[in-house]
ZADO-1210 file (C-alpha; in nm, 4 decimals, padded with zeros to 6 digits):
<atoms>
<atom x="-08.0369" y="05.1799" z="13.1648" code="UNK" pos="1"/>
<atom x="-08.1581" y="05.0879" z="12.8337" code="UNK" pos="2"/>
<atom x="-08.0789" y="05.3918" z="12.6703" code="UNK" pos="3"/>
<atom x="-07.7031" y="05.3809" z="12.8057" code="UNK" pos="4"/>
<atom x="-07.6688" y="05.0066" z="12.6371" code="UNK" pos="5"/>
<atom x="-07.7548" y="05.1178" z="12.3203" code="UNK" pos="6"/>
<atom x="-07.5848" y="05.4094" z="12.2912" code="UNK" pos="7"/>
<atom x="-07.2165" y="05.2448" z="12.2731" code="UNK" pos="8"/>
<atom x="-07.3174" y="05.0307" z="11.9792" code="UNK" pos="9"/>
<atom x="-07.3990" y="05.2931" z="11.7845" code="UNK" pos="10"/>
<atom x="-07.1456" y="05.5063" z="11.8288" code="UNK" pos="11"/>
<atom x="-06.8586" y="05.2017" z="11.7351" code="UNK" pos="12"/>
<atom x="-07.0970" y="05.1427" z="11.3988" code="UNK" pos="13"/>
<atom x="-07.0484" y="05.5267" z="11.3186" code="UNK" pos="14"/>
<atom x="-06.7030" y="05.5149" z="11.3607" code="UNK" pos="15"/>
<atom x="-06.6836" y="05.2307" z="11.1388" code="UNK" pos="16"/>
<atom x="-06.9143" y="05.4135" z="10.8688" code="UNK" pos="17"/>
<atom x="-06.6953" y="05.6925" z="10.9061" code="UNK" pos="18"/>
<atom x="-06.3665" y="05.5169" z="10.7816" code="UNK" pos="19"/>
<atom x="-06.5298" y="05.3303" z="10.5270" code="UNK" pos="20"/>
<atom x="-06.7235" y="05.6115" z="10.4116" code="UNK" pos="21"/>
<atom x="-06.4667" y="05.9353" z="10.4349" code="UNK" pos="22"/>
<atom x="-06.1229" y="05.7297" z="10.4507" code="UNK" pos="23"/>
<atom x="-06.2175" y="05.5181" z="10.1463" code="UNK" pos="24"/>
<atom x="-06.3398" y="05.8384" z="09.9447" code="UNK" pos="25"/>
<atom x="-05.9970" y="06.0381" z="09.9989" code="UNK" pos="26"/>
<atom x="-05.7928" y="05.7122" z="09.9110" code="UNK" pos="27"/>
<atom x="-06.0180" y="05.6634" z="09.5735" code="UNK" pos="28"/>
<atom x="-05.9554" y="06.0527" z="09.5135" code="UNK" pos="29"/>
<atom x="-05.5789" y="05.9944" z="09.5824" code="UNK" pos="30"/>
<atom x="-05.5656" y="05.7127" z="09.3082" code="UNK" pos="31"/>
<atom x="-05.7566" y="05.9438" z="09.0714" code="UNK" pos="32"/>
<atom x="-05.4983" y="06.2175" z="09.0921" code="UNK" pos="33"/>
<atom x="-05.2435" y="05.9360" z="09.0317" code="UNK" pos="34"/>
<atom x="-05.4188" y="05.7777" z="08.7234" code="UNK" pos="35"/>
<atom x="-05.4871" y="06.1345" z="08.5782" code="UNK" pos="36"/>
<atom x="-05.1227" y="06.2504" z="08.5947" code="UNK" pos="37"/>
<atom x="-05.0278" y="05.9292" z="08.4475" code="UNK" pos="38"/>
<atom x="-05.2746" y="05.9839" z="08.1450" code="UNK" pos="39"/>
<atom x="-05.1171" y="06.3254" z="08.0563" code="UNK" pos="40"/>
<atom x="-04.7292" y="06.2293" z="08.0561" code="UNK" pos="41"/>
<atom x="-04.8144" y="05.9654" z="07.7953" code="UNK" pos="42"/>
<atom x="-05.0119" y="06.1653" z="07.5740" code="UNK" pos="43"/>
<atom x="-04.8785" y="06.2177" z="07.2106" code="UNK" pos="44"/>
<atom x="-04.8624" y="06.5672" z="07.0036" code="UNK" pos="45"/>
<atom x="-04.8675" y="06.5188" z="06.6240" code="UNK" pos="46"/>
<atom x="-04.6096" y="06.7514" z="06.4117" code="UNK" pos="47"/>
<atom x="-04.5832" y="06.8384" z="06.0719" code="UNK" pos="48"/>
<atom x="-04.3214" y="07.0052" z="05.8348" code="UNK" pos="49"/>
<atom x="-04.3091" y="07.1660" z="05.5010" code="UNK" pos="50"/>
<atom x="-03.9840" y="07.2898" z="05.3130" code="UNK" pos="51"/>
<atom x="-03.9445" y="07.5879" z="05.0601" code="UNK" pos="52"/>
<atom x="-03.6733" y="07.6169" z="04.7943" code="UNK" pos="53"/>
<atom x="-03.6192" y="07.9640" z="04.6669" code="UNK" pos="54"/>
<atom x="-03.5317" y="08.0001" z="04.3050" code="UNK" pos="55"/>
<atom x="-03.2278" y="08.1786" z="04.1573" code="UNK" pos="56"/>
<atom x="-03.1294" y="08.5085" z="04.2659" code="UNK" pos="57"/>
<atom x="-02.9267" y="08.6993" z="04.0815" code="UNK" pos="58"/>
<atom x="-02.7554" y="09.0385" z="04.0871" code="UNK" pos="59"/>
<atom x="-02.8097" y="09.3228" z="03.8106" code="UNK" pos="60"/>
<atom x="-02.5512" y="09.4984" z="03.6043" code="UNK" pos="61"/>
<atom x="-02.3956" y="09.8523" z="03.5606" code="UNK" pos="62"/>
<atom x="-02.2906" y="09.8650" z="03.1841" code="UNK" pos="63"/>
<atom x="-02.1888" y="10.1991" z="03.0054" code="UNK" pos="64"/>
<atom x="-02.0886" y="10.0918" z="02.6819" code="UNK" pos="65"/>
<atom x="-01.9447" y="10.3443" z="02.3650" code="UNK" pos="66"/>
<atom x="-02.0808" y="10.2767" z="02.0430" code="UNK" pos="67"/>
<atom x="-02.1006" y="09.9320" z="01.9645" code="UNK" pos="68"/>
<atom x="-01.7866" y="09.8214" z="02.1787" code="UNK" pos="69"/>
<atom x="-01.8476" y="09.4903" z="02.3543" code="UNK" pos="70"/>
<atom x="-01.6110" y="09.5604" z="02.6389" code="UNK" pos="71"/>
<atom x="-01.7286" y="09.6430" z="02.9713" code="UNK" pos="72"/>
<atom x="-01.6213" y="09.9926" z="03.0545" code="UNK" pos="73"/>
<atom x="-01.6538" y="09.9695" z="03.4046" code="UNK" pos="74"/>
<atom x="-01.3767" y="09.7020" z="03.3952" code="UNK" pos="75"/>
<atom x="-01.1301" y="09.9295" z="03.2177" code="UNK" pos="76"/>
<atom x="-01.2374" y="09.8516" z="02.8427" code="UNK" pos="77"/>
<atom x="-01.1109" y="10.1002" z="02.6077" code="UNK" pos="78"/>
<atom x="-01.2523" y="10.1463" z="02.2340" code="UNK" pos="79"/>
<atom x="-01.0128" y="10.2340" z="01.9864" code="UNK" pos="80"/>
<atom x="-01.2179" y="10.4866" z="01.7682" code="UNK" pos="81"/>
<atom x="-01.0363" y="10.5205" z="01.4650" code="UNK" pos="82"/>
<atom x="-01.2967" y="10.7473" z="01.2941" code="UNK" pos="83"/>
<atom x="-01.2110" y="11.0331" z="01.5435" code="UNK" pos="84"/>
<atom x="-00.9486" y="11.1431" z="01.3486" code="UNK" pos="85"/>
<atom x="-00.8413" y="11.4516" z="01.1183" code="UNK" pos="86"/>
<atom x="-00.5880" y="11.5253" z="00.9052" code="UNK" pos="87"/>
<atom x="-00.4056" y="11.7991" z="00.7396" code="UNK" pos="88"/>
<atom x="-00.6074" y="12.0817" z="00.9485" code="UNK" pos="89"/>
<atom x="-00.5074" y="12.4116" z="00.9269" code="UNK" pos="90"/>
<atom x="-00.5729" y="12.7231" z="01.1295" code="UNK" pos="91"/>
<atom x="-00.9570" y="12.7653" z="01.2016" code="UNK" pos="92"/>
<atom x="-01.0613" y="12.4204" z="01.0438" code="UNK" pos="93"/>
<atom x="-01.2771" y="12.2153" z="01.2826" code="UNK" pos="94"/>
<atom x="-01.3841" y="11.8574" z="01.2175" code="UNK" pos="95"/>
<atom x="-01.6749" y="11.6995" z="01.4310" code="UNK" pos="96"/>
<atom x="-01.7703" y="11.3441" z="01.5660" code="UNK" pos="97"/>
<atom x="-02.0156" y="11.1790" z="01.7293" code="UNK" pos="98"/>
<atom x="-02.0950" y="10.8617" z="01.9062" code="UNK" pos="99"/>
<atom x="-02.3747" y="10.7117" z="02.1322" code="UNK" pos="100"/>
<atom x="-02.3140" y="10.6190" z="02.4940" code="UNK" pos="101"/>
<atom x="-02.5316" y="10.3079" z="02.5895" code="UNK" pos="102"/>
<atom x="-02.6801" y="10.2032" z="02.9001" code="UNK" pos="103"/>
<atom x="-02.6813" y="09.7845" z="02.8044" code="UNK" pos="104"/>
<atom x="-02.7227" y="09.7106" z="03.2216" code="UNK" pos="105"/>
<atom x="-03.0283" y="09.6585" z="03.4238" code="UNK" pos="106"/>
<atom x="-02.9550" y="09.9527" z="03.6546" code="UNK" pos="107"/>
<atom x="-03.0088" y="10.3375" z="03.5841" code="UNK" pos="108"/>
<atom x="-02.6961" y="10.5346" z="03.5979" code="UNK" pos="109"/>
<atom x="-02.5460" y="10.8751" z="03.5193" code="UNK" pos="110"/>
<atom x="-02.2301" y="10.9581" z="03.3434" code="UNK" pos="111"/>
<atom x="-01.9695" y="11.2276" z="03.3469" code="UNK" pos="112"/>
<atom x="-01.6696" y="11.2265" z="03.1227" code="UNK" pos="113"/>
<atom x="-01.2867" y="11.3737" z="03.1621" code="UNK" pos="114"/>
<atom x="-01.0746" y="11.4320" z="02.8611" code="UNK" pos="115"/>
<atom x="-00.6872" y="11.4677" z="02.8079" code="UNK" pos="116"/>
<atom x="-00.5174" y="11.5353" z="02.4910" code="UNK" pos="117"/>
<atom x="-00.1046" y="11.4570" z="02.4208" code="UNK" pos="118"/>
<atom x="00.1326" y="11.5237" z="02.1532" code="UNK" pos="119"/>
<atom x="00.2837" y="11.8055" z="01.9914" code="UNK" pos="120"/>
<atom x="-00.0592" y="11.9622" z="01.8452" code="UNK" pos="121"/>
<atom x="-00.2531" y="11.9282" z="02.1659" code="UNK" pos="122"/>
<atom x="-00.1643" y="12.2998" z="02.2805" code="UNK" pos="123"/>
<atom x="-00.3185" y="12.4170" z="01.9645" code="UNK" pos="124"/>
<atom x="-00.6447" y="12.2093" z="01.9460" code="UNK" pos="125"/>
<atom x="-00.9618" y="12.3323" z="02.1168" code="UNK" pos="126"/>
<atom x="-01.2307" y="12.0809" z="02.2018" code="UNK" pos="127"/>
<atom x="-01.5943" y="12.1567" z="02.2407" code="UNK" pos="128"/>
<atom x="-01.7869" y="11.8268" z="02.3885" code="UNK" pos="129"/>
<atom x="-02.1978" y="11.8254" z="02.3664" code="UNK" pos="130"/>
<atom x="-02.4694" y="11.5958" z="02.4281" code="UNK" pos="131"/>
<atom x="-02.8057" y="11.5078" z="02.3431" code="UNK" pos="132"/>
<atom x="-02.9911" y="11.3934" z="02.0329" code="UNK" pos="133"/>
<atom x="-02.7848" y="11.5191" z="01.7403" code="UNK" pos="134"/>
<atom x="-02.4937" y="11.4062" z="01.5555" code="UNK" pos="135"/>
<atom x="-02.2031" y="11.5654" z="01.4219" code="UNK" pos="136"/>
<atom x="-02.2163" y="11.7166" z="01.0617" code="UNK" pos="137"/>
<atom x="-01.9301" y="11.8636" z="00.8509" code="UNK" pos="138"/>
<atom x="-01.9258" y="12.0732" z="00.5736" code="UNK" pos="139"/>
<atom x="-01.6268" y="12.2000" z="00.3618" code="UNK" pos="140"/>
<atom x="-01.3275" y="12.0202" z="00.2628" code="UNK" pos="141"/>
<atom x="-00.9443" y="11.9800" z="00.3198" code="UNK" pos="142"/>
<atom x="-00.8458" y="12.0458" z="-00.0182" code="UNK" pos="143"/>
<atom x="-01.0135" y="12.4045" z="00.0109" code="UNK" pos="144"/>
<atom x="-00.9098" y="12.4243" z="00.3823" code="UNK" pos="145"/>
<atom x="-01.2692" y="12.5381" z="00.4841" code="UNK" pos="146"/>
<atom x="-01.3806" y="12.2638" z="00.6958" code="UNK" pos="147"/>
<atom x="-01.6096" y="12.3076" z="01.0004" code="UNK" pos="148"/>
<atom x="-01.7910" y="12.0594" z="01.2211" code="UNK" pos="149"/>
<atom x="-02.0874" y="12.1262" z="01.3958" code="UNK" pos="150"/>
<atom x="-02.3174" y="11.9371" z="01.6737" code="UNK" pos="151"/>
<atom x="-02.6474" y="12.0680" z="01.6140" code="UNK" pos="152"/>
<atom x="-02.8955" y="12.1143" z="01.9104" code="UNK" pos="153"/>
<atom x="-02.7082" y="11.9473" z="02.1841" code="UNK" pos="154"/>
<atom x="-02.6603" y="12.0311" z="02.5578" code="UNK" pos="155"/>
<atom x="-02.2725" y="12.1799" z="02.5559" code="UNK" pos="156"/>
<atom x="-02.0601" y="12.0382" z="02.7952" code="UNK" pos="157"/>
<atom x="-01.7629" y="12.2529" z="02.7542" code="UNK" pos="158"/>
<atom x="-01.6594" y="12.4601" z="02.4947" code="UNK" pos="159"/>
<atom x="-01.3656" y="12.5377" z="02.3034" code="UNK" pos="160"/>
<atom x="-01.0974" y="12.4344" z="02.5548" code="UNK" pos="161"/>
<atom x="-00.7220" y="12.3102" z="02.5600" code="UNK" pos="162"/>
<atom x="-00.7162" y="11.9221" z="02.7195" code="UNK" pos="163"/>
<atom x="-00.3639" y="11.9772" z="02.6987" code="UNK" pos="164"/>
<atom x="-00.1828" y="11.8541" z="03.0392" code="UNK" pos="165"/>
<atom x="-00.4159" y="11.7188" z="03.3199" code="UNK" pos="166"/>
<atom x="-00.7226" y="11.5642" z="03.2882" code="UNK" pos="167"/>
<atom x="-01.0209" y="11.8218" z="03.2392" code="UNK" pos="168"/>
<atom x="-01.3997" y="11.7686" z="03.2934" code="UNK" pos="169"/>
<atom x="-01.5612" y="11.7842" z="02.9654" code="UNK" pos="170"/>
<atom x="-01.9145" y="11.6087" z="03.0888" code="UNK" pos="171"/>
<atom x="-01.9448" y="11.7868" z="03.4541" code="UNK" pos="172"/>
<atom x="-02.0914" y="11.5705" z="03.7099" code="UNK" pos="173"/>
<atom x="-02.3448" y="11.4889" z="03.8273" code="UNK" pos="174"/>
<atom x="-02.3900" y="11.4386" z="03.4287" code="UNK" pos="175"/>
<atom x="-02.6215" y="11.2306" z="03.2007" code="UNK" pos="176"/>
<atom x="-02.9325" y="10.9898" z="03.3283" code="UNK" pos="177"/>
<atom x="-02.9444" y="10.7117" z="03.1334" code="UNK" pos="178"/>
<atom x="-03.1957" y="10.4359" z="03.2031" code="UNK" pos="179"/>
<atom x="-03.1402" y="10.0736" z="03.1361" code="UNK" pos="180"/>
<atom x="-03.1873" y="10.0319" z="02.7457" code="UNK" pos="181"/>
<atom x="-03.1489" y="10.3862" z="02.6329" code="UNK" pos="182"/>
<atom x="-02.8932" y="10.5692" z="02.4806" code="UNK" pos="183"/>
<atom x="-02.7530" y="10.9268" z="02.4158" code="UNK" pos="184"/>
<atom x="-02.5298" y="11.0884" z="02.1730" code="UNK" pos="185"/>
<atom x="-02.1892" y="11.2640" z="02.2312" code="UNK" pos="186"/>
<atom x="-02.0674" y="11.5000" z="02.0254" code="UNK" pos="187"/>
<atom x="-01.6778" y="11.6208" z="01.9857" code="UNK" pos="188"/>
<atom x="-01.5704" y="11.9024" z="01.7725" code="UNK" pos="189"/>
<atom x="-01.1982" y="11.9527" z="01.7361" code="UNK" pos="190"/>
<atom x="-01.0614" y="12.2882" z="01.5876" code="UNK" pos="191"/>
<atom x="-00.6854" y="12.3964" z="01.5413" code="UNK" pos="192"/>
<atom x="-00.6836" y="12.7411" z="01.7017" code="UNK" pos="193"/>
<atom x="-00.6604" y="13.0208" z="01.4798" code="UNK" pos="194"/>
<atom x="-00.3791" y="13.1726" z="01.6136" code="UNK" pos="195"/>
<atom x="-00.1506" y="12.8451" z="01.5698" code="UNK" pos="196"/>
<atom x="00.1904" y="12.9226" z="01.4962" code="UNK" pos="197"/>
<atom x="00.4510" y="12.7803" z="01.2300" code="UNK" pos="198"/>
<atom x="00.6079" y="12.5734" z="01.5196" code="UNK" pos="199"/>
<atom x="00.2864" y="12.3417" z="01.4882" code="UNK" pos="200"/>
<atom x="00.3051" y="12.2769" z="01.1129" code="UNK" pos="201"/>
<atom x="00.3085" y="11.9049" z="01.0696" code="UNK" pos="202"/>
<atom x="00.2528" y="11.8184" z="01.4284" code="UNK" pos="203"/>
<atom x="00.0142" y="11.5253" z="01.5559" code="UNK" pos="204"/>
<atom x="-00.1925" y="11.4894" z="01.8802" code="UNK" pos="205"/>
<atom x="-00.4599" y="11.2758" z="02.0067" code="UNK" pos="206"/>
<atom x="-00.7166" y="11.2992" z="02.2689" code="UNK" pos="207"/>
<atom x="-00.8382" y="11.0296" z="02.4967" code="UNK" pos="208"/>
<atom x="-01.2024" y="11.0567" z="02.6724" code="UNK" pos="209"/>
<atom x="-01.2877" y="10.8675" z="02.9764" code="UNK" pos="210"/>
<atom x="-01.6585" y="10.7983" z="03.0800" code="UNK" pos="211"/>
<atom x="-01.7434" y="10.7376" z="03.4413" code="UNK" pos="212"/>
<atom x="-02.0911" y="10.6013" z="03.4990" code="UNK" pos="213"/>
<atom x="-02.2260" y="10.5886" z="03.8917" code="UNK" pos="214"/>
<atom x="-02.5572" y="10.3835" z="04.0030" code="UNK" pos="215"/>
<atom x="-02.8515" y="10.5776" z="04.0572" code="UNK" pos="216"/>
<atom x="-02.9747" y="10.5229" z="04.4121" code="UNK" pos="217"/>
</atoms>
């Protein structure tokens, strides 16, 4: 009987301790989780930023120039070479002319050339076009009728051709390569064919050379 009376109060006390023990622990843990999530939600992350400004960016140029001509040939410029002329040629005579072709741009290129001759005398004229380091030289005189033009040790593009009619290639593609700031000499020999007939006496003619430059890849 004594043991029975004391067993009930112990059970009630044990239940109260369980509520205030395990229950309170769960409540406090729940509050801790709420407080923890609240702290993460209000955290600040610092940021920074830097800006870079580039300098000027420019394109290069493709600039083929003949002699000291200031016009950009690629944009349709024309050089009137009045020194490229000959008077009172007789059959068999020839005269040579030379001029530099320069690369004044920043891009390496390769050039070729075409030419045509016009006028009554064009059918009797023969043109030899070369390129390289040697300039033109001439001997003889008009008064003696024995003029001879030469171009020295140049590379021959075309030799003794008639340019009358359609435009003809005188420096074939792929052509001559010129690095930026360099030049080469083009030399042309103009001859009156030795078989030119009487119909060509006092006749006149002219020639046009077109140089085409293409940028190298």
